[in-house]
C-alpha positions in Angstrom: 20.0 11.9 -17.2 18.1 14.3 -15.0 20.0 17.1 -13.3 19.7 18.1 -9.7 20.9 21.5 -8.8 23.2 22.3 -5.9 20.3 23.2 -3.7 19.0 19.7 -4.0 15.9 20.7 -5.9 14.4 17.7 -7.6 11.2 19.4 -8.5 10.3 17.6 -11.7 12.8 14.8 -11.7 10.5 12.1 -10.3 8.0 12.6 -13.0 10.2 13.2 -16.0 11.6 9.7 -16.4 8.0 8.3 -16.9 6.6 11.0 -19.2 5.9 9.9 -22.8 7.8 12.0 -25.2 5.7 14.3 -27.2 2.4 13.7 -25.4 2.3 16.6 -23.0 -0.4 19.1 -23.3 0.6 22.6 -24.4 3.6 21.5 -26.4 4.3 23.7 -29.4 7.3 23.5 -31.7 8.5 24.0 -35.3 6.6 21.8 -37.8 9.8 20.6 -39.4 11.4 19.6 -36.1 8.3 17.7 -35.2 8.4 15.8 -38.5 12.0 14.9 -37.9 11.2 13.7 -34.3 8.2 11.7 -35.6 10.5 9.8 -38.0 12.9 8.9 -35.2 10.5 7.7 -32.5 7.7 5.2 -32.3 4.1 6.4 -32.8 2.5 8.5 -30.0 0.5 6.4 -27.6 -3.1 7.1 -26.7 -4.6 6.7 -23.3 -6.3 3.3 -23.1 -10.1 3.6 -23.6 -12.3 1.6 -21.2 -16.0 1.2 -20.7 -17.2 1.0 -17.0 -18.2 -2.6 -17.6 -14.7 -3.5 -19.0 -13.1 -1.7 -16.2 -15.2 -3.5 -13.6 -14.5 -6.9 -15.1 -10.8 -6.2 -15.0 -10.9 -5.0 -11.4 -13.3 -7.6 -9.9 -11.1 -10.7 -10.2 -7.9 -9.2 -8.6 -10.1 -7.4 -6.1 -11.7 -10.6 -5.0 -8.3 -12.3 -5.0 -6.9 -9.5 -2.8 -9.9 -9.7 -0.6 -9.5 -13.4 0.1 -5.9 -12.7 0.8 -6.9 -10.2 3.5 -9.5 -12.7 4.9 -6.8 -15.3 5.2 -4.5 -12.8 6.9 -7.3 -12.0 9.3 -7.8 -15.6 10.2 -4.0 -16.1 10.7 -3.9 -13.1 13.0 -6.9 -14.5 14.9 -4.8 -17.7 15.5 -1.4 -16.2 16.2 -2.7 -13.6 18.7 -2.7 -16.6 21.2 0.9 -17.5 20.6 3.4 -16.7 23.4 5.3 -14.0 21.4 2.1 -12.1 20.8 0.8 -12.6 24.3 3.9 -11.5 26.2 5.3 -8.9 23.7 2.0 -7.2 22.8 4.0 -4.4 20.9 4.0 -6.9 18.0 0.4 -5.8 17.3 1.7 -2.3 16.8 4.0 -3.7 14.1 1.2 -5.4 12.3 -0.5 -2.4 10.4 3.0 -0.9 9.8 4.4 -4.0 8.2 1.2 -4.9 6.4 1.2 -1.3 5.2 4.5 -1.9 3.4 2.5 -3.3 0.5 1.1 0.2 0.2 4.4 1.9 0.8 6.4 -0.3 -1.5 4.6 -3.0 -3.5 1.7 -0.8 -4.6 3.9 2.1 -5.3 6.2 -0.1 -7.4 3.1 -1.5 -9.2 1.8 2.0 -9.9 5.2 3.3 -11.2 5.7 0.3 -13.5 2.1 0.4 -14.6 2.6 4.0 -15.7 5.9 3.0 -17.4 4.1 0.3 -19.4 1.2 2.6 -20.4 3.5 5.4 -21.6 5.9 3.0 -23.5 8.9 3.2 -21.2 9.1 -0.6 -21.0 9.0 -1.4 -24.7 12.8 -1.6 -24.8 14.2 -4.7 -23.1 17.2 -2.9 -21.8 15.2 0.0 -20.4 12.6 -2.4 -19.0 15.1 -4.5 -17.0 17.0 -1.3 -15.8 13.7 0.0 -14.5 12.8 -3.3 -12.8 16.2 -4.0 -11.2 16.6 -0.4 -10.0 13.1 -0.3 -8.5 13.5 -3.7 -6.8 16.8 -2.7 -5.3 15.3 0.6 -4.1 12.4 -1.3 -2.6 14.7 -3.5 -0.5 16.5 -0.4 0.8 13.2 1.2 1.8 11.8 -2.1 3.3 14.9 -2.5 5.5 14.9 1.1 6.8 11.1 1.3 7.2 11.1 -2.1 9.0 13.7 -0.8 11.5 11.9 2.5 12.0 8.5 0.6 12.5 10.1 -1.4 15.3 11.5 1.8 16.9 8.0 3.3 16.7 6.4 0.1 18.2 8.9 0.2 21.1 8.2 3.9 21.8 4.5 3.7 21.4 4.4 0.6 23.6 6.7 2.0 26.2 5.0 5.5 26.7 1.6 4.3 28.0 3.0 1.4 30.1 6.2 2.9 31.3 8.1 -0.4 31.0 11.0 -1.1 28.7 12.8 -4.4 28.1 15.9 -4.3 25.9 15.6 -8.0 24.9 12.0 -7.3 23.7 13.1 -4.2 21.8 15.9 -6.1 20.0 13.4 -8.9 19.2 11.0 -6.4 17.7 13.7 -4.8 15.6 14.9 -8.2 14.3 11.5 -9.5 13.6 10.4 -6.3 11.8 13.5 -5.9 9.7 13.6 -9.6 8.7 9.9 -9.7 7.9 10.0 -6.5 5.9 13.1 -7.6 3.9 11.9 -11.2 3.1 8.2 -10.2 2.4 9.3 -7.3 0.2 11.6 -9.4 -1.9 9.0 -12.2 -2.5 6.2 -9.7 -3.3 8.6 -7.7 -5.6 9.1 -10.7 -7.8 5.4 -11.4 -7.9 4.8 -7.8 -8.9 7.2 -7.8 -11.7 5.6 -11.0 -13.1 2.2 -9.4 -12.9 3.3 -6.2 -14.7 5.1 -8.0 -17.5 2.2 -10.5 -17.8 -0.3 -7.7 -18.0 1.7 -6.0 -20.8 1.8 -9.2 -22.8 -1.9 -10.0 -22.5 -3.1 -6.4 -23.2 -4.7 -5.9 -19.7 -4.4 -2.4 -18.3 -1.9 -2.9 -15.3 -3.4 0.0 -13.5 -6.6 -2.1 -12.9 -4.9 -5.3 -11.8 -1.4 -4.7 -10.5 -2.1 -2.9 -7.2 -4.8 -5.3 -6.0 -2.6 -8.3 -6.9 0.2 -6.6 -5.1 -1.9 -6.9 -2.0 -3.6 -10.3 -2.7 -0.9 -12.3 -1.0 1.0 -9.4 0.6 -0.9 -9.4 3.9 -0.9 -13.2 4.3 2.8 -13.6 3.4 3.9 -10.7 5.6 1.8 -11.8 8.6 2.8 -15.4 8.3 6.5 -14.4 8.2 6.2 -12.0 11.1 4.4 -14.6 13.3 7.0 -17.3 12.4 10.0 -15.2 13.0 8.7 -13.5 16.1 7.8 -16.9 17.7 11.2 -18.4 16.7 13.1 -15.4 18.2 11.0 -15.5 21.3 11.8 -19.2 21.8 15.5 -18.3 21.6 15.4 -15.4 24.1 16.5 -17.5 27.1 18.8 -20.1 25.5 20.4 -18.0 22.7 19.7 -14.3 23.5 22.3 -13.1 20.8 20.3 -14.6 17.9 18.0 -11.5 17.6 20.9 -9.1 17.4 22.7 -11.2 14.7 19.5 -11.4 12.6 19.0 -7.7 12.8 22.7 -6.9 12.0 22.7 -9.3 9.0 19.8 -7.7 7.2 20.9 -4.1 8.0 24.4 -4.9 6.6 22.9 -5.7 3.2 21.5 -2.2 2.8 24.6 -0.6 1.2 24.5 -3.3 -1.5 21.0 -2.5 -2.5 21.7 1.3 -2.4 24.6 0.8 -5.0 22.3 -1.2 -7.3 19.4 1.2 -7.1 21.6 4.2 -7.8 22.5 2.8 -11.3 19.1 3.9 -12.8 18.2 7.6 -12.9 14.5 7.1 -11.8 15.3 4.9 -8.8 18.4 7.0 -7.9 16.2 10.1 -7.7 13.8 8.2 -5.4 16.6 6.9 -3.3 17.3 10.4 -2.2 13.8 12.0 -2.4 11.3 9.2 -1.8 11.6 8.8 1.9 9.1 11.3 3.1 6.0 9.4 2.1 7.1 5.9 3.2 8.3 7.1 6.6 5.2 9.3 7.2 3.0 6.5 6.1 4.7 4.1 8.5 4.1 6.5 11.4 0.4 6.8 10.5 0.0 3.0 10.2 1.8 2.6 13.6 -0.9 4.9 15.2 -3.4 2.5 13.8 -1.3 -0.4 15.3 -1.5 1.3 18.7 -5.3 1.4 18.4 -5.3 -2.3 17.4 -3.0 -3.1 20.4 -5.4 -1.5 22.8 -8.5 -3.0 21.3 -7.0 -6.6 21.2 -6.4 -6.4 25.0 -10.1 -5.3 25.6 -12.2 -8.5 26.1 -15.3 -6.5 25.0 -13.8 -6.1 21.6 -12.5 -9.6 21.1 -13.8 -10.0 17.6 -12.0 -7.1 16.0 -8.8 -8.9 15.1 -10.1 -11.1 12.2 -11.7 -8.1 10.5 -8.9 -5.6 10.8 -6.8 -6.8 7.9 -9.9 -7.2 5.7 -11.3 -3.6 6.1 -7.8 -2.1 6.0 -6.7 -4.1 3.0 -9.9 -3.6 0.9 -9.9 0.1 1.5 -6.2 0.4 0.6 -6.6 -1.8 -2.5 -9.5 0.3 -3.9 -7.9 3.7 -3.3 -4.6 2.5 -4.8 -6.4 1.6 -8.1 -7.9 5.1 -8.2 -4.7 6.8 -7.4 -2.8 4.8 -10.0 -5.4 5.6 -12.7 -5.4 9.3 -11.9 -1.6 9.4 -12.0 -1.5 7.6 -15.4 -4.1 10.1 -16.8 -1.9 13.0 -15.6 1.2 11.6 -17.1 -0.6 11.4 -20.5 -2.3 14.7 -20.6 -0.5 17.2 -18.4 3.0 18.6 -17.7 4.3 18.4 -14.1 2.9 21.4 -12.2 -0.1 21.8 -14.5 -3.5 20.2 -13.8 -6.6 19.8 -16.1 -9.3 22.4 -16.0 -11.8 20.2 -14.1 -9.3 19.9 -11.2 -8.6 23.6 -10.8 -10.1 25.6 -8.0 -11.3 24.5 -4.6 -11.9 20.8 -4.1 -15.5 19.5 -3.4 -16.4 15.8 -2.8 -18.9 15.6 -5.7 -16.0 16.3 -8.1 -14.5 12.8 -7.3 -17.6 11.0 -8.5 -19.0 13.3 -11.2 -16.6 16.0 -12.3 -13.2 14.5 -13.4 -11.9 12.2 -16.1 -11.7 9.4 -13.6 -15.1 9.8 -12.0 -16.4 6.6 -13.5 -13.7 4.5 -11.9 -14.5 6.1 -8.6 -18.1 5.1 -9.0 -17.2 1.6 -9.9 -14.8 1.2 -6.9 -17.4 2.6 -4.5 -20.0 0.2 -5.8 -17.7 -2.8 -5.2 -17.5 -2.1 -1.5 -20.8 -3.6 -0.2 -20.9 -6.7 -2.4 -17.2 -7.3 -1.8 -17.4 -7.1 2.0 -20.5 -9.2 2.1 -18.6 -12.0 0.3 -15.7 -11.7 2.7 -17.9 -11.6 5.8 -19.7 -14.8 4.8 -16.3 -16.4 3.9 -15.1 -15.7 7.5 -18.5 -17.0 8.8 -18.3 -20.2 6.7 -14.7 -20.8 7.9 -16.0 -20.5 11.5 -13.4 -17.9 12.2 -13.7 -14.7 14.4 -15.6 -14.1 17.5 -18.8 -12.5 16.3 -22.0 -13.8 14.7 -23.3 -12.1 11.6 -26.4 -10.5 13.1 -28.2 -7.9 10.9 -27.1 -5.0 13.2 -23.5 -6.2 13.1 -23.5 -6.4 9.3 -25.2 -3.0 9.0 -22.7 -1.2 11.3 -19.7 -3.0 9.7 -20.7 -2.2 6.1 -21.5 1.4 7.0 -17.9 1.7 8.4 -16.4 0.1 5.3 -18.4 2.3 3.0 -17.5 5.5 4.9 -13.8 4.5 4.9 -13.7 4.0 1.1 -15.8 7.1 0.4 -13.4 9.2 2.4 -10.3 7.6 0.9 -11.5 8.2 -2.7 -12.2 11.8 -1.9 -8.8 12.2 -0.3 -7.1 10.5 -3.3 -8.7 12.8 -5.8 -7.5 15.9 -3.8 -4.1 14.5 -3.0 -3.0 13.2 -6.4 -3.8 16.5 -8.2 -2.2 18.5 -5.4 1.0 16.5 -5.6 1.1 16.8 -9.4 0.6 20.5 -9.1 3.6 20.7 -6.8 5.8 18.7 -9.2 5.8 15.4 -7.3 5.1 12.1 -9.0 1.9 10.7 -7.5 3.0 7.2 -8.4 5.7 7.4 -5.8 4.2 9.7 -3.2 0.4 9.3 -3.0 -0.2 5.5 -2.4 1.9 5.3 0.8 -0.2 8.1 2.4 -3.5 6.7 1.1 -3.0 3.1 2.2 -1.7 4.3 5.6 -4.7 6.5 6.0 -6.8 3.4 5.0 -5.2 1.5 7.8 -5.8 4.3 10.3 -9.4 5.0 9.2 -10.2 1.2 9.0 -8.9 0.4 12.4 -10.4 3.4 14.1 -13.9 3.0 12.4 -13.8 -0.7 13.2 -13.0 -0.1 16.9 -15.8 2.5 17.1 -18.2 0.1 15.4 -17.4 -2.7 17.9 -17.6 -0.2 20.8 -21.0 0.9 19.5 -22.2 -2.7 19.1 -21.1 -3.4 22.7 -23.0 -0.4 24.0 -26.3 -1.3 22.3 -26.0 -4.9 23.4 -25.0 -6.8 20.3 -22.2 -8.7 22.0 -21.0 -12.2 21.7 -17.3 -12.7 22.1 -17.2 -16.5 22.3 -17.7 -17.4 18.7 -14.7 -19.2 17.2 -13.0 -19.9 20.5 
């Protein structure tokens, strides 16, 4: 059990449940005590050793799977943008990055926490394993419901401020669609995630390399399909049964206390139930700003082709930076005490450190090298499916790939700085860093994509009729 003082200080409580006993750097103790401890506990684990090739091979398959998931989500968004609900309640577009971002806020964070738990031996005991899983799944449902509701409020506010129009029926529909989508998608993806983590453990694959991309592989598609279906269904009921939206919202919100009770049963999830709200809510706000950009660009006929590429560039950037964040976090859990960072991470941050100066620089190099070939595959997949509204001209591909490369480069640098900074302040990066990083990925991806399309329009590379 981890104590919290009366002042509410939970400085090291998030990291302590995951730390492997006896593996922290700087530990010194009596030799006899150590011998007694060694006889009562399993052998100390070593950090998994991986060559760059082995790492790349483990990452490539889930990376491609996740990429094709985001491509599918982009094609779905390209279709549903013409549905009545999306045409007449355009604030739904503000919801899209925030709800798709839940995979970063919740699914990838869960994957990172459980991956670290597997690597440090906290899931070897069946009882401890299922306590961790059930507590974290319940916590995720609480967070999904609350964040879904707040995302709808943000969409209403961001949509109302520039237009000056407010319709209560539309606001209630947004809240209902957002909460229901967040709840259902989070539950489905949570079960998938647990299966991936447990399966990785049994097959000897490092879950840090595969769990976070697989968390996103179907996440965007599932979330977007559920959002479109529920939004259109509620929109069809607006005139004939206007109370349906309110009932749907009230039902899912009423389940929140049940999930809170379940999640409070395990120390790790109980701690996060009280202290883990800052990153997910801040990330939701950041993603909503990206959604506002998307809402404005979708309504601009000059930027008609942006919709199909938005989930792709956002999803790929988030997937890659989540892998790096998860790997750095696991490394810190193995080799450092909370509040202490390795020698190479001390002093002022500089970008070269990410790719040449730390223990995880090889994984950063591998992830950056995956950007161009990965996006080329996904661009040609969209082209072969005859989706989108732009042809793959050389200038379009050059500008798009430059934007994608810049996005991932910036995200990897930010991740390197952010994860070590959080560890230095006593916060567990598994729970705090990925929401910020994936939300920044959404914002950077949407903004850079909008700038790219605007640039292409200005230089004359414009054809917005493809795929109509």
